[in-house]
DOKEMAR-789239 format. One record per residue (C-alpha): residue number from 1; residue in one letter; x, y negated, z negated. Coordinates in pm, 1 decimal, always signed. Example, Ala and Ser with C-alpha at 12.3 -4.5 7.8 and 13.67 -1.06 7.14 Angstrom:
PT num residuo        x        y        z
PT   1       A  +1230.0   +450.0   -780.0
PT   2       S  +1367.0   +106.0   -714.0
***
This chain:
PT num residuo        x        y        z
PT   1       M     +0.0     +2.3     -1.0
PT   2       E   +136.9   -339.2    +97.6
PT   3       T   +198.8   -571.4   -199.9
PT   4       K    +35.7   -914.9   -226.4
PT   5       D   +373.1  -1091.1   -195.9
PT   6       S   +452.9   -895.3   +119.5
PT   7       M   +116.0   -981.6   +267.1
PT   8       I   +166.8  -1355.4   +193.2
PT   9       R   +516.7  -1341.3   +340.8
PT  10       R   +394.1  -1160.1   +651.3
PT  11       G   +104.9  -1409.2   +695.3
PT  12       L   +343.2  -1706.5   +651.9
PT  13       I   +583.9  -1564.6   +911.0
PT  14       A   +299.0  -1506.5  +1156.3
PT  15       G   +147.4  -1851.3  +1097.6
PT  16       L   +473.6  -2035.6  +1141.2
PT  17       S   +558.1  -1834.8  +1450.2
PT  18       V   +223.2  -1910.6  +1607.6
PT  19       G   +267.6  -2276.8  +1517.2
PT  20       A   +608.4  -2292.1  +1679.8
PT  21       I   +475.5  -2130.8  +2001.6
PT  22       T   +178.7  -2367.8  +2010.3
PT  23       V   +397.5  -2674.9  +1952.3
PT  24       G   +639.4  -2557.0  +2221.2
PT  25       V   +362.2  -2500.1  +2479.1
PT  26       C   +201.5  -2837.2  +2402.4
PT  27       G   +543.7  -3001.1  +2428.5
PT  28       L   +599.8  -2849.3  +2774.3
PT  29       F   +258.6  -2966.8  +2893.0
PT  30       G   +328.2  -3307.6  +2738.7
PT  31       I   +628.8  -3357.1  +2972.1
PT  32       Y   +393.3  -3383.7  +3268.0
PT  33       S    +66.0  -3506.4  +3105.5
PT  34       A    -10.4  -3634.4  +2755.6
PT  35       V   -171.3  -3378.5  +2525.0
PT  36       L   -404.6  -3518.8  +2256.1
PT  37       G   -587.8  -3329.1  +1984.5
PT  38       E   -822.6  -3510.3  +1742.8
PT  39       F   -919.2  -3387.5  +1397.4
PT  40       R  -1161.9  -3516.1  +1133.3
PT  41       L  -1171.2  -3426.8   +763.2
PT  42       S  -1451.4  -3664.7   +662.7
PT  43       P  -1626.1  -3977.9   +799.2
PT  44       Q  -1347.2  -4183.2   +652.4
PT  45       T  -1047.3  -3949.5   +712.2
PT  46       F   -937.4  -3845.8  +1063.2
PT  47       G   -645.1  -3849.5  +1296.4
PT  48       Y   -484.3  -3687.0  +1605.5
PT  49       V   -177.0  -3497.5  +1732.8
PT  50       H    -14.1  -3634.9  +2044.4
PT  51       F   +249.1  -3473.3  +2270.1
PT  52       A   +423.0  -3681.4  +2537.6
PT  53       D   +773.0  -3766.6  +2661.1
PT  54       G   +923.7  -3474.8  +2463.8
PT  55       L   +794.0  -3611.1  +2133.7
PT  56       A   +538.8  -3474.7  +1889.4
PT  57       R   +335.7  -3734.9  +1701.1
PT  58       L    +92.1  -3691.1  +1414.6
PT  59       Y   -109.8  -3990.7  +1294.6
PT  60       W   -392.9  -3988.6  +1041.4
PT  61       F   -615.1  -4259.2   +904.1
PT  62       R   -816.6  -4331.6   +591.5
PT  63       A  -1078.5  -4599.3   +623.6
PT  64       D  -1279.2  -4763.7   +346.2
PT  65       Q  -1598.0  -4688.3   +544.0
PT  66       G  -1727.0  -4458.2   +819.2
PT  67       A  -1518.2  -4506.7  +1132.8
PT  68       A  -1449.3  -4348.6  +1469.5
PT  69       L  -1134.7  -4293.9  +1674.6
PT  70       V  -1172.6  -4426.5  +2032.2
PT  71       V   -923.7  -4395.4  +2317.1
PT  72       S   -961.6  -4645.2  +2604.4
PT  73       P  -1063.1  -4499.1  +2947.9
PT  74       D   -721.6  -4573.7  +3095.6
PT  75       G   -554.4  -4405.9  +2794.8
PT  76       R   -347.3  -4711.5  +2705.0
PT  77       F   -506.0  -4811.0  +2374.6
PT  78       V   -642.3  -4646.8  +2059.7
PT  79       S   -885.5  -4820.0  +1839.8
PT  80       I  -1053.6  -4749.4  +1501.9
PT  81       R  -1411.9  -4873.3  +1517.7
PT  82       R  -1665.3  -4911.1  +1239.0
PT  83       A  -1927.9  -4638.5  +1272.0
PT  84       S  -2218.3  -4871.7  +1175.1
PT  85       D  -2179.5  -5127.1  +1456.3
PT  86       G  -1874.4  -5030.5  +1665.4
PT  87       Q  -1661.3  -5332.1  +1553.5
PT  88       R  -1288.5  -5278.4  +1571.0
PT  89       L  -1097.5  -5230.1  +1244.8
PT  90       L   -763.9  -5148.3  +1403.5
PT  91       V   -621.4  -5130.3  +1757.8
PT  92       Y   -275.1  -5044.4  +1895.2
PT  93       R   -100.1  -4918.9  +2206.6
PT  94       Y   -161.3  -4547.7  +2272.8
PT  95       G    +93.5  -4318.7  +2114.6
PT  96       T   +326.2  -4593.8  +1986.6
PT  97       P   +165.6  -4783.0  +1693.2
PT  98       G   +417.8  -5054.6  +1630.2
PT  99       A   +284.9  -5102.9  +1275.9
PT 100       I   +460.8  -4786.1  +1154.0
PT 101       P   +811.6  -4799.2  +1298.6
PT 102       D   +946.6  -4628.8   +988.2
PT 103       Y   +646.2  -4396.2   +966.5
PT 104       G   +543.7  -4529.6   +628.1
PT 105       V   +204.4  -4587.3   +477.4
PT 106       Y    +48.2  -4929.0   +484.9
PT 107       W   -281.7  -5119.5   +446.6
PT 108       R   -374.0  -5338.4   +742.2
PT 109       D   -638.4  -5605.2   +722.1
PT 110       M   -804.2  -5704.3  +1045.1
PT 111       R   -928.7  -6056.1  +1005.6
PT 112       V  -1136.1  -6160.0  +1307.0
PT 113       G  -1227.2  -6521.2  +1235.6
PT 114       R  -1389.5  -6437.5   +907.4
PT 115       A  -1315.1  -6513.1   +544.6
PT 116       N  -1312.5  -6143.3   +457.4
PT 117       P  -1175.0  -5859.1   +673.1
PT 118       L  -1410.1  -5618.8   +843.2
PT 119       G  -1249.3  -5325.6   +670.5
PT 120       K   -931.0  -5165.6   +567.1
PT 121       V   -755.9  -4868.5   +731.4
PT 122       L   -475.5  -4670.7   +563.1
PT 123       M   -260.7  -4540.5   +845.6
PT 124       S    +18.1  -4284.0   +816.5
PT 125       G   +214.5  -4079.0  +1062.2
PT 126       F   +544.1  -3934.7  +1186.1
PT 127       R   +712.7  -3874.3  +1517.5
PT 128       M   +994.9  -3632.5  +1608.3
PT 129       P  +1131.9  -3444.6  +1909.7
PT 130       V   +931.4  -3135.6  +1994.4
PT 131       S  +1250.8  -2925.8  +1985.0
PT 132       A  +1320.6  -3040.4  +1625.3
PT 133       L   +965.9  -2955.4  +1515.7
PT 134       V   +985.6  -2609.5  +1673.9
PT 135       G  +1317.8  -2556.6  +1500.4
PT 136       L  +1173.1  -2639.5  +1164.0
PT 137       L   +885.3  -2399.8  +1214.1
PT 138       V  +1102.5  -2105.4  +1304.3
PT 139       V  +1366.8  -2146.1  +1032.8
PT 140       Y  +1180.0  -1934.6   +778.5
PT 141       P  +1064.9  -1655.9  +1016.1
PT 142       L  +1416.8  -1619.5  +1162.0
PT 143       F  +1579.9  -1625.6   +822.8
PT 144       T  +1339.7  -1370.6   +668.4
PT 145       V  +1340.3  -1128.9   +959.6
PT 146       G  +1715.2  -1162.1  +1007.8
PT 147       R  +1786.0  -1101.0   +634.4
PT 148       R  +1555.6   -791.3   +639.8
PT 149       R  +1738.6   -650.5   +944.0
PT 150       W  +2078.1   -717.4   +784.9
PT 151       R  +1969.2   -543.7   +462.9
PT 152       A  +1838.4   -248.9   +660.9
PT 153       M  +2172.8   -209.4   +838.5
PT 154       R  +2362.1   -209.8   +506.0
PT 155       R  +2109.1    +10.4   +324.8
PT 156       P  +2206.3   +371.5   +247.5
PT 157       P  +2037.9   +635.8   +463.5
PT 158       E  +1703.8   +788.0   +375.7
PT 159       G  +1740.0  +1042.8    +93.6
PT 160       C  +2018.6   +852.4    -85.2
PT 161       C  +2010.9   +624.4   -386.2
PT 162       T  +1932.6   +274.4   -276.9
PT 163       T  +2174.8   +137.9   -543.2
PT 164       C  +2491.7   +343.0   -504.5
PT 165       G  +2423.6   +559.4   -194.0
PT 166       Y  +2450.0   +890.4   -378.9
PT 167       N  +2283.9  +1183.6   -188.6
PT 168       L  +1966.0  +1272.2   -376.7
PT 169       Q  +1874.9  +1587.5   -189.6
PT 170       G  +1722.7  +1836.5   -430.9
PT 171       N  +1688.2  +1579.1   -711.1
PT 172       Q  +1440.8  +1707.0   -974.1
PT 173       T  +1466.1  +1426.2  -1237.7
PT 174       G  +1370.5  +1111.0  -1048.3
PT 175       V  +1694.9   +948.0  -1165.0
PT 176       C  +2020.1   +912.4   -974.8
PT 177       P  +2290.0  +1122.9  -1159.2
PT 178       E  +2560.3   +885.8  -1030.8
PT 179       C  +2437.7   +546.3  -1149.6
PT 180       G  +2129.0   +623.8  -1349.2
PT 181       Q  +1899.9   +419.6  -1125.2
PT 182       A  +1540.4   +545.7  -1092.6
PT 183       V  +1463.1   +688.8   -751.5
PT 184       R  +1264.9   +426.3   -562.4
PT 185       C  +1066.3   +406.6   -239.8
PT 186       R  +1261.7   +180.7    -12.1
PT 187       V   +942.9    +37.7   +139.2
PT 188       C   +726.0    -60.8   -157.5
PT 189       G   +965.5     -8.0   -452.4
PT 190       Y   +757.8   +262.4   -624.1
PT 191       E   +955.5   +439.6   -895.8
PT 192       W   +918.9   +814.8   -942.8
PT 193       T   +898.2   +927.1  -1307.4
PT 194       G   +952.7  +1292.8  -1212.1
PT 195       P  +1076.1  +1497.0   -915.7
PT 196       P  +1030.2  +1285.5   -595.1
PT 197       G   +782.0  +1417.6   -345.1
PT 198       D   +789.6  +1429.2    +28.6
PT 199       A   +608.7  +1098.6    +58.3
PT 200       C   +555.3   +793.1   -158.6
PT 201       P   +218.5   +813.5   -340.6
PT 202       E   +189.6   +430.7   -323.8
PT 203       C   +250.2   +357.5    +44.5
PT 204       A   +280.1   +708.5   +199.9
PT 205       H   +626.6   +638.4   +336.1
PT 206       P   +808.6   +966.8   +406.7
PT 207       F  +1078.0  +1037.8   +150.7
PT 208       A  +1361.3  +1276.0   +240.6
PT 209       V  +1411.3  +1409.7   -111.3
PT 210       G  +1280.3  +1743.2   -229.8
PT 211       A  +1407.4  +2074.3   -118.6
PT 212       D  +1773.9  +2137.3    -55.1
***
């Protein structure tokens, strides 16, 4: 049976790998045509992911009222408009909001000839090369899988003690006579308290210890 930690690790590896592939594909398409994907968490919280010119951009917004994200027909400008009447709260050039050159968080008041602003929009974001983002996503999968393969290459053969490599063929105690380590399943770590069987009772992995 697969342990909970193993399932979490396997799911994380799969998720990061899929994410890296997705980012890479979107980045390739973004070389020839901009790729935009919007998302919304609530009427006040929303944003988009943008791939173009070899860069991956993620911008998200938090408004003090219901608002909508609107891209101009020619694709040159993005505006945040108040949901109640369509009035603009924030507008900037598509893909390159000059207000966040350092990708920090800021409050921007849009005063359109009034004593009080129409609303406030908290805008955050970051931008990095697609290749760098793909690299960050694959670091953990490559490290984990590579470490597992390296350990498998250095691990004693089946039927030997996983600690000292002593041949356990015919063992009837469940303990290595060389180092005193309990006989373990190399897949799930199950410890035998008596003579090891032909297969692990926990995960059913074949175990080459038993008869001479």
